[in-house]
N, C-alpha and C positions, 0 to 999 in steps of 0.2 A: 564585614571583613572584606577586605580588598582580596582578590583571587581566589577568593572561596567560592565553588559553586554551591547555590543554592538548588535543593530539591524541586524539581517541577512536580505537578500534579498529573502528570501524565503515567499510561501504561507502555511498558517498551514492547514493540509491535515484532511479531515474527516475519521477518522480510521473507515475501515470496518470489517478487523478483523486480526488475528496475527498467524503465523504458524513457529515453529522451528527457530526461532529467526530474521523472516521478519514480519514487519509490511506491512499492504495492507491498501492502504484509496484512497479518491479521492479529486482532487482540481478543480477549475474552469479551469485548464490546462490539465484535465485528470487523468487516475489512476497512482498512485505511489506504489512505494516498496522501502522501508526503512530498513536498519540493526538496530535491536533493540536495540543494544548496542552502537552503534556509533550515528544513526540518519543519517548515510551517504546514499545518494542515491543508489539504487540498479537499474537494468535493467529494463526498464517500463515492467509490467505484461500486459500490453494490455487490462486488465480489472481488477478492485477491488473487489476480491471476497466476498461473504458475509459467508460463509463457507469455509475451504479448508482442506484436507489432505493430506497424500504424493501421491494420484493420481488423485485428482480431485478437481476442483474448482468451487463452485457454486455461479453464479451472476444473479443478477436482470436486465433484458433486457424489450425493448419495449411490448415484446409479453411473458412476466412471466419468469420463471426459465430457467436457461441455463447453463449445465455442461460443462465446460472447462477441457481438460485434463492437468495435471501441467505436468512439466519439471524439472529435476536436474540440 
């Protein structure tokens, strides 16, 4: 039917932060990164940061805050 949305086979993420066109979040399957414009999956970030800039991502781990170096 035209104009009808089809259900995607996806789990909605809990968004943690965004930086320069990349949205970070978590699902029950782990950390994800999405292209902010298209919503397409990007390579797994390994962790979903709470804060991020050009050099560091800050995440919350079992033992408190952890800094992760970013890569381009």
